[in-house]
C-alpha positions in Angstrom: 97.5 91.2 112.4 100.2 89.8 109.8 101.2 87.0 107.6 104.0 84.8 108.3 105.9 82.0 106.3 108.9 80.0 106.9 111.0 76.8 106.2 113.5 74.9 108.0 116.9 74.0 106.6 119.6 75.9 104.8 118.9 79.5 104.6 118.2 81.2 101.1 117.1 85.0 101.6 115.8 85.3 98.0 113.2 82.1 98.3 112.3 83.7 102.2 111.7 87.0 100.4 109.7 85.8 97.4 107.3 83.8 100.3 107.0 87.1 102.3 106.2 89.3 99.3 103.4 86.9 98.2 101.6 87.5 101.1 102.3 91.4 101.1 98.5 92.3 101.4 98.6 90.7 104.9 100.9 93.2 106.3 101.6 96.1 104.3 103.5 98.1 107.0 106.6 96.3 107.6 108.4 93.0 107.0 111.0 90.8 109.1 113.5 88.4 108.7 114.9 86.1 110.8 117.3 83.0 109.7 119.9 80.6 111.0 121.9 77.3 109.9 118.4 75.1 110.7 115.2 77.9 110.1 114.2 80.7 108.0 111.2 82.8 109.5 109.3 85.8 107.5 106.6 88.1 108.6 104.5 90.8 106.9 103.3 93.2 109.6 100.0 94.9 109.7 100.5 97.4 112.7 97.9 97.6 115.4 99.3 97.1 118.6 102.7 98.7 119.8 103.1 100.3 116.5 106.7 101.5 117.0 108.1 98.7 118.6 106.1 95.7 118.1 108.2 94.6 114.8 108.6 90.9 114.0 110.1 88.2 114.3 110.3 88.9 118.2 112.9 86.9 120.4 113.5 86.4 124.1 116.3 87.9 126.5 119.1 85.2 125.1 117.6 84.9 121.7 117.3 81.5 121.5 113.2 81.5 121.2 112.0 83.5 118.1 108.3 83.9 116.9 106.4 85.3 114.0 102.9 85.1 114.3 99.4 86.5 112.9 96.3 87.5 115.2 95.8 89.1 118.7 95.9 88.5 122.1 93.1 89.9 123.9 94.1 89.4 127.3 98.0 90.2 126.6 98.0 93.1 129.1 97.1 90.8 131.8 99.8 88.3 130.7 102.3 90.9 130.5 102.2 91.9 134.0 102.1 88.3 135.5 105.2 87.2 133.3 107.0 90.7 134.6 106.0 89.4 138.3 107.7 86.3 137.3 111.1 87.9 136.3 110.7 88.1 132.5 112.3 91.1 130.8 110.6 93.0 127.8 112.0 95.1 125.5 108.9 96.5 123.5 106.6 98.7 125.0 103.3 96.8 125.4 103.6 94.6 122.6 101.4 91.4 122.5 103.7 89.6 120.3 106.5 89.6 122.9 104.0 88.2 125.6 104.3 84.9 123.4 107.8 84.4 123.7 107.7 84.7 127.4 104.6 82.4 128.1 106.4 80.1 125.7 109.7 80.2 128.3 107.3 79.8 131.1 104.6 77.2 130.1 106.7 75.4 127.5 103.7 73.9 125.1 101.2 74.8 127.5 101.7 78.5 126.9 98.8 78.5 124.5 95.9 77.6 126.8 96.7 80.9 128.9 96.0 82.8 125.3 92.5 84.4 124.7 92.6 85.4 121.2 92.9 84.3 117.4 96.2 83.3 116.1 98.8 81.5 114.1 101.9 81.2 115.7 105.4 80.0 114.8 107.9 79.8 117.5 111.6 78.6 116.9 113.0 77.2 119.9 116.7 77.4 118.6 118.1 75.5 122.1 116.0 72.7 121.3 115.9 72.6 117.6 112.3 72.3 117.3 109.6 74.3 115.4 106.1 75.2 117.0 103.2 76.0 114.9 100.2 76.6 116.6 96.6 77.9 115.4 93.9 79.5 117.8 91.0 77.3 118.9 87.8 78.3 116.5 90.5 78.6 113.5 90.2 82.1 112.7 93.8 82.4 111.6 95.0 80.4 108.5 98.2 78.3 108.8 99.3 76.0 106.0 102.0 73.3 105.8 104.0 70.8 103.7 106.9 68.4 104.3 109.4 68.0 101.6 112.6 66.0 101.8 112.6 66.1 105.6 112.4 70.1 105.8 108.9 71.8 106.9 107.5 74.7 104.7 104.9 76.7 106.3 102.8 80.0 105.8 99.4 82.0 106.3 98.5 81.4 102.8 99.4 78.8 100.1 100.6 80.9 97.6 103.3 81.6 99.9 104.1 78.0 99.9 103.8 77.8 96.2 106.8 80.4 96.0 109.2 78.0 97.4 110.9 76.0 94.6 110.8 72.6 96.3 107.2 72.9 96.2 105.4 71.3 93.2 101.8 72.6 92.2 99.9 69.8 91.7 96.3 69.4 92.0 94.8 67.7 94.7 91.8 65.7 93.2 90.5 63.8 96.3 90.1 67.5 98.1 88.5 69.0 94.7 86.0 66.4 94.5 85.0 67.2 98.3 84.4 71.1 96.8 81.7 70.2 94.7 79.5 68.7 97.7 80.6 71.1 100.4 81.3 74.3 98.5 84.8 74.7 100.0 88.0 72.3 100.5 87.7 70.5 104.1 90.9 70.7 106.4 93.2 69.1 106.4 92.9 68.9 102.8 93.8 72.1 100.5 93.5 72.0 96.7 97.3 71.1 96.5 98.9 67.7 96.8 100.8 67.4 99.7 99.8 70.8 101.4 97.8 70.7 104.6 95.7 72.9 106.9 96.7 72.7 110.3 93.4 72.1 112.3 91.7 74.7 114.7 93.1 74.0 118.3 95.7 72.4 116.8 99.4 72.5 117.4 102.4 70.8 115.4 105.8 70.2 116.6 108.6 69.6 114.3 112.3 68.3 115.4 114.5 69.4 113.1 117.4 67.1 114.4 115.4 63.9 113.5 112.9 65.4 111.1 109.8 64.3 113.0 106.6 65.9 112.8 104.1 65.6 115.8 100.5 66.7 115.9 98.7 67.5 119.4 95.2 68.4 119.4 95.1 71.2 122.5 91.7 72.5 122.3 88.1 70.8 121.4 84.6 72.1 121.9 82.8 70.0 123.9 79.0 70.0 123.6 79.0 66.7 126.2 79.4 68.9 129.3 76.0 70.3 130.1 75.8 72.7 132.9 72.8 73.2 135.4 72.2 77.0 135.3 68.7 78.2 134.9 67.6 80.1 132.0 67.6 83.3 133.4 71.0 82.7 134.7 72.2 81.8 131.3 71.0 84.7 129.8 72.5 87.1 132.1 76.1 85.3 131.7 75.6 85.2 127.5 75.1 89.1 128.0 78.0 89.8 130.4 80.4 87.4 128.5 79.7 88.9 125.0 79.9 92.4 126.1 83.4 91.4 128.0 84.3 90.0 124.6 83.3 93.1 122.5 85.0 95.3 125.2 88.7 93.5 124.8 88.7 93.4 121.0 88.3 97.1 121.1 91.7 97.2 122.2 93.9 98.8 119.6 96.5 101.7 118.6 94.5 102.3 115.3 90.8 103.2 114.6 88.5 100.4 114.7 84.8 99.9 113.0 82.0 97.4 112.6 80.5 95.5 109.8 77.0 96.1 110.3 74.0 94.4 108.0 71.1 95.5 110.1 70.7 91.7 111.5 71.0 90.3 115.2 74.5 89.7 115.4 76.3 92.7 114.0 73.5 95.1 115.7 74.3 93.5 118.8 78.2 93.9 118.5 77.8 97.5 117.6 75.3 98.3 120.3 78.0 96.9 123.1 80.6 98.8 121.1 78.9 102.0 121.7 78.6 101.3 125.6 82.1 100.8 125.7 83.6 103.7 123.6 84.0 107.3 124.3 84.4 107.8 120.6 82.0 107.9 117.7 81.9 104.1 116.1 82.3 103.7 112.4 79.8 101.3 111.0 80.2 99.7 107.4 77.0 98.3 105.3 76.7 96.7 101.8 73.9 96.9 99.6 73.5 96.2 95.8 72.6 98.6 92.7 69.9 96.2 91.1 66.7 96.2 93.3 65.9 93.2 95.6 63.4 93.9 98.0 65.0 91.3 100.6 68.5 92.6 100.1 67.0 96.4 100.4 65.9 95.6 103.8 69.4 94.8 104.8 70.6 98.7 104.1 67.3 100.0 105.9 67.6 97.9 108.7 71.3 99.1 108.8 70.8 102.9 108.6 68.0 102.4 111.5 70.8 100.8 113.7 73.4 103.4 112.6 70.9 106.1 113.6 69.6 104.7 116.9 73.2 104.3 118.2 74.9 107.6 116.2 77.4 105.9 114.6 79.7 107.3 111.8 78.0 105.3 109.0 79.3 104.2 105.6 77.6 102.0 102.8 79.1 100.6 99.7 76.8 99.3 96.5 78.3 96.9 94.1 77.0 95.6 91.2 76.7 92.2 89.2 79.4 93.8 86.9 81.8 94.4 89.9 81.5 90.5 91.1 82.4 89.5 87.3 85.4 91.9 87.4 86.7 90.5 90.8 85.9 86.9 90.7 89.1 86.1 89.9 90.7 88.7 93.0 88.3 86.2 95.2 89.3 83.0 94.3 93.2 83.9 94.5 92.2 85.2 98.0 91.6 81.3 98.8 94.1 79.9 96.7 91.2 77.2 96.7 87.7 76.9 94.2 85.1 78.5 96.6 81.5 79.0 96.3 80.3 80.0 99.8 79.6 83.5 100.8 82.0 86.5 99.4 80.3 89.5 100.3 83.3 90.5 102.8 85.5 90.8 99.9 83.8 94.0 98.6 82.4 95.8 101.6 86.3 95.7 102.7 87.2 97.8 100.2 85.2 100.4 101.7 86.2 99.5 105.0 90.1 99.6 104.5 89.8 103.1 103.3 88.7 104.4 107.0 90.1 101.7 109.7 92.3 98.6 109.9 90.6 96.7 112.4 86.9 95.9 112.3 84.4 93.8 114.5 81.8 91.6 113.0 79.0 89.2 114.4 80.6 86.1 112.6 80.2 82.9 114.6 76.9 83.7 116.0 75.0 81.4 113.8 77.0 78.4 114.4 76.9 79.1 117.7 73.0 79.7 118.6 71.7 78.1 115.1 70.4 79.7 112.3 71.5 77.9 109.1 69.1 75.3 107.4 70.5 72.3 109.3 70.0 73.6 112.8 66.9 74.3 111.9 65.8 71.1 110.7 67.7 69.0 113.9 64.4 69.3 116.4 61.6 68.9 114.0 63.3 66.0 112.2 64.0 64.4 115.6 60.1 65.0 116.6 58.7 63.5 113.5 60.8 60.7 114.0 59.0 59.8 117.2 55.7 60.6 115.6 55.9 59.2 112.3 54.4 56.0 112.9 51.1 57.5 114.3 51.2 59.8 111.2 51.1 57.0 109.2 48.2 55.8 110.9 45.8 58.7 110.1 46.7 60.5 113.3 46.0 64.6 113.4 48.6 66.8 114.2 47.7 68.7 117.3 49.2 72.3 118.3 51.9 71.1 120.2 53.1 69.2 117.5 52.9 71.6 114.9 55.0 73.9 117.6 57.5 71.0 117.8 57.5 70.8 113.9 58.2 75.0 113.7 59.5 76.2 111.7 58.4 73.6 109.0 54.9 73.1 110.2 53.3 74.4 106.9 56.1 72.1 105.2 55.3 68.8 106.7 55.8 67.4 103.1 59.4 68.4 102.9 60.5 66.9 106.6 58.5 63.9 105.5 60.6 63.5 102.5 63.8 64.0 104.5 62.6 61.6 107.1 62.1 58.8 104.7 65.3 59.2 102.9 67.3 59.3 106.3 65.0 57.5 108.6 66.6 59.9 111.3 70.0 59.7 110.3 71.9 62.7 110.8 74.7 62.1 108.1 72.3 61.1 106.0 69.7 64.1 106.2 72.8 66.4 106.1 74.1 64.7 103.1 71.0 65.4 101.6 70.8 68.8 101.6 74.2 69.3 100.4 75.1 70.5 96.9 76.4 67.5 94.6 76.1 64.2 95.4 78.5 61.6 95.3 76.4 60.0 92.6 76.0 63.2 90.6 79.3 64.3 91.0 80.3 61.1 88.5 78.1 62.4 85.8 79.2 66.0 86.5 83.4 65.1 86.3 85.9 63.5 84.0 86.0 60.1 85.3 89.8 59.7 83.9 90.7 62.6 86.2 88.7 62.0 89.4 88.9 58.3 90.7 85.6 58.0 91.9 86.4 54.6 93.7 88.7 56.6 95.7 86.5 59.7 96.9 83.4 59.5 98.5 82.2 62.8 100.6 79.4 60.7 102.0 82.0 59.0 103.9 83.8 61.8 104.9 80.8 63.4 105.9 79.8 60.2 108.1 83.2 60.1 109.8 82.9 63.7 111.0 79.3 63.0 112.6 80.6 59.8 113.9 82.9 61.7 116.3 79.9 63.9 117.5 79.4 63.9 121.6 76.6 66.1 121.9 73.8 65.0 123.8 70.8 66.3 121.8 69.7 66.8 118.1 70.1 70.3 117.6 73.7 70.4 119.6 74.8 67.8 117.5 74.4 69.6 114.4 75.9 72.5 115.9 78.8 70.5 116.8 78.9 69.3 113.5 79.0 72.9 111.9 81.4 74.3 114.7 84.1 71.5 113.3 83.7 71.9 109.5 81.4 74.4 108.3 82.6 77.4 110.6 86.7 76.8 110.0 86.3 75.7 106.4 84.0 78.0 105.0 83.0 81.0 107.3 86.1 81.9 109.1 87.9 81.0 105.8 86.1 83.7 103.7 86.3 86.0 106.6 90.1 86.0 107.1 91.2 85.6 103.2 88.8 88.4 102.0 89.3 91.0 104.9 93.1 90.4 104.6 93.1 90.6 101.0 92.3 94.8 101.6 94.8 94.6 104.6 91.9 94.9 107.3 91.6 92.7 110.4 88.3 91.3 111.5 87.4 90.7 114.9 84.5 88.2 115.9 83.5 88.7 119.7 81.4 85.5 119.3 84.3 83.6 118.8 85.7 84.4 122.4 86.3 80.8 123.9 84.8 81.7 127.1 81.4 82.4 125.5 81.8 79.6 123.2 82.2 76.8 126.0 79.7 78.3 127.8 77.2 78.3 124.9 77.9 75.0 123.9 77.0 73.6 127.5 73.5 75.1 127.0 70.4 72.6 125.9 69.7 72.8 122.1 66.2 73.6 123.0 67.3 77.3 124.4 69.0 78.0 121.3 66.1 77.2 118.7 62.8 77.4 120.5 59.5 76.4 118.3 61.3 77.2 115.3 62.4 80.7 116.8 66.4 80.8 115.8 69.1 81.8 118.3 66.2 82.0 121.0 68.2 82.5 123.8 70.4 85.1 122.3 67.6 87.2 121.5 66.3 87.5 125.0 69.7 88.2 126.0 69.5 91.4 123.9 66.3 92.4 124.7 67.0 96.1 126.2 70.0 96.2 124.3 68.8 96.6 120.9 64.9 97.4 119.7 62.5 94.6 119.5 62.2 94.9 115.3 65.8 94.5 115.2 65.8 91.4 117.5 62.6 90.0 115.5 64.0 90.8 112.3 63.9 87.7 110.0 67.1 86.1 109.2 69.0 87.4 106.1 72.6 86.2 105.7 75.6 88.4 104.6 75.5 86.9 101.3 75.6 88.3 97.9 72.6 87.8 95.9 74.0 86.0 93.3 71.5 83.1 92.9 69.2 86.2 91.5 72.1 87.2 89.4 72.7 84.3 87.7 69.2 84.2 86.2 69.6 87.4 84.2 72.7 89.7 84.8 75.2 87.0 85.4 73.7 84.8 82.5 76.3 86.1 79.8 79.3 85.3 82.1 78.2 82.1 83.1 77.4 80.8 79.3 80.7 82.3 78.6 82.6 80.1 81.0 80.4 76.9 80.6 80.4 76.5 76.7 81.3 73.7 75.0 84.6 75.5 73.6 85.7 77.0 77.0 85.2 73.2 78.7 86.8 71.6 75.9 90.0 70.8 78.3 88.6 71.0 81.4 87.7 68.5 84.2 84.2 68.5 83.3 81.5 66.6 81.3 80.2 69.4 79.1 76.8 67.1 78.6 75.8 67.3 82.1 76.7 70.9 82.5 74.8 71.9 79.4 71.8 69.6 80.9 72.1 71.5 84.0 72.0 74.8 82.3 69.1 73.9 80.4 67.2 72.8 82.9 67.9 76.3 84.9 67.4 78.6 81.8 64.2 77.1 80.6 62.3 76.9 83.9 60.7 80.6 84.4 61.1 79.9 88.1 64.2 80.2 90.1 65.3 77.2 91.6 68.0 78.0 93.6 69.6 74.8 94.3 70.5 74.7 90.6 71.7 78.3 90.7 74.3 77.2 93.8 75.2 74.2 91.6 75.9 76.5 88.6 77.7 79.1 90.5 79.9 75.8 91.8 80.8 75.0 88.6 81.6 78.4 87.2 83.5 79.2 90.4 85.7 76.2 90.0 86.3 76.5 86.5 87.7 80.1 87.2 90.0 79.0 89.9 91.1 75.9 87.7 92.1 78.4 84.7 94.2 80.8 87.1 96.1 77.6 88.7 96.2 75.1 85.8 94.7 76.8 82.9 
C-alpha cells in the first residue's frame, strides 16, 4: 500500500517532494522518486510485501518502463512464476510491484486484465513517451488528475495535486451542488475545478509528445449476464469464492487483523480468516461512551464472535467530543465535503497500533442488497402490478404481504413512493435522497450556485438510463455499485484508514465473486424481505444462527442521535447567523431547518441528516476556502 504522485514536463525536485510529502500518511515507511526530461514520479510506501527490496519506483531490465503504484496484487506469485517462464528477470525478492512492470512488457495495455487486486497504477513507458494511469475494477484505490498547459498532474489524493504551483484551488460549484443530494461528490467530479477522479475500471493513456489524453474502460460490472446455476450450486460457489478471496487477502509480510462489528459481513470474514490461519487473529470493534441500545448490541455481538473464534479482541470507545475534535481531520482526509459514514477513522486509530493490514466486510451490502433502496426495489415493483386492484378495494393476501416485505406493515409508505414515481426507478430513488434540487434553491446562495446549470435529478437519470440489469433489485444494485460504492463507501474506507497508515482489504470485492453474484437473480439476494438471503444461506455452518439472523446495524456513528443533544452546541456554533455571514448558505432557510428539528420532541432522522450534511460542508468550506 502506498501513495503516488507525478506530473509530466520539466522536472522540479522540490515540487515533486512537496506533492509526495502531502501524502506522507499513505506511506510513512519510505519515499522514492524518478525524474527524466519528460516525466516525474513519486511514491510514499507502506511496506507490506517484500519489505527489504520492494522499494518504488520500480523498473524493468532496460529501465525504460517505470512504475509507481498503490495497492495489492493478490495473485502476484502466480503471475510472477508465469512471467519468469516467459523469460522475464526479476531483481526483487518477491515484490508484487515488479510484476506490474513485466506484465506491461508482456501484454501491453491488456496487462490489467491479468491482475486480481486493488490498485491505482502509474506506468511511465519511456520508450513510447506514454503515461498509463489505471484504477482497479471496483474503485478501491483512488486516483485523481488534472491537465494544465498540456501537462498532466496526478496523485492518490487531491491535496498532493493542490501542492503543484500550476494548480489553482478553485471550487467546482456543480460538484458541490451534487454533494447536498448524494452526501458525497460523484465521479468524475471533485470539489475542485479541473481536477477529476478516474473512474473504477478505467485506464488513462497520456501521450507526452502530442499532449493527448485517451480514456479506456477496461472493465464494467455486468448484471445482464444471468447464469443457469441452481440455488444450491450458487450457495456452494459463493462460499468457496469468499473463502478463497479471504485466503488471498491474508498474504502479507506484516501482521494483519480484521474490523469486527459483530454483523454478518465482518463476522464471515473473521470466520474464514480463522479457517485459513495458524496464528491468532486480531479483531477490532468500535463502541461509544454514550449509551445507545442499538449501538450497544454491536459491541455485545462482536464480543460473542470474538469469543467463538478465539480472536485477540480489542475495543475502541469514542465520544461525541472526539467527533467534534477530529471532524476537521476527517474532512481533510477526503479533500471534499462528506456526510456519509466516517466510523473507519476512529476505529483505525486503535488498529494502527497493532497491525498495518486489516480485512473488512465492505462491499457485501452493495453486492447482496441491504440498504433502503435495494429493500424497496422488489416491493415497489410488486405494488405496481397490483395497484389498480388495490384502488378497487382488493384485500392483500398472505402471498401479497410476503412480496411486499419488509414493508408489509408500512404499505402507506410504499404507496406514497409509488404515487410519486409511478414505478420509475430514478424518481423513487431521487425521492429518498437528501436535498432535492428544488430545496437546494432555498438552501444555497443563487449568486454562487447557478441552478439553471446544475441538476442532480438529471445526473441520477443518466446513471439509471445506462443500467443493463434484468430485474428490479439487480437494477438498484447495479446503480449503487457504480455510484454509491466507489464514490462514498470505498472513499471512506480508503481515505479514513490511510489517514492512520492502515491498509484495508475487502474480500467481498474480489472481482470473481462480484461477477458471479452479479449474474444471480435479485430474488435470491433479498427474499421475502430477508436481506442478503443467499449469503446467509451460504454462511450456515460457518457462523452461528444468532449472527446470521441478527438485525442489520450499519457501521456508522450515531451522529443523528448525538445531534439532538450532545452535538447541539457544536451545530449551533457553526450554523448561527454570524458564522454563516460570508458563507454559501441562505441563513433563513437553515434557521428554519434548525427550528423545525429542535422544536420537535421526536428525532427526525431525515432532518438530522440534512443538518449534519450542512455542518460538514460548512467545516470543509472553512478549511479550504474560508
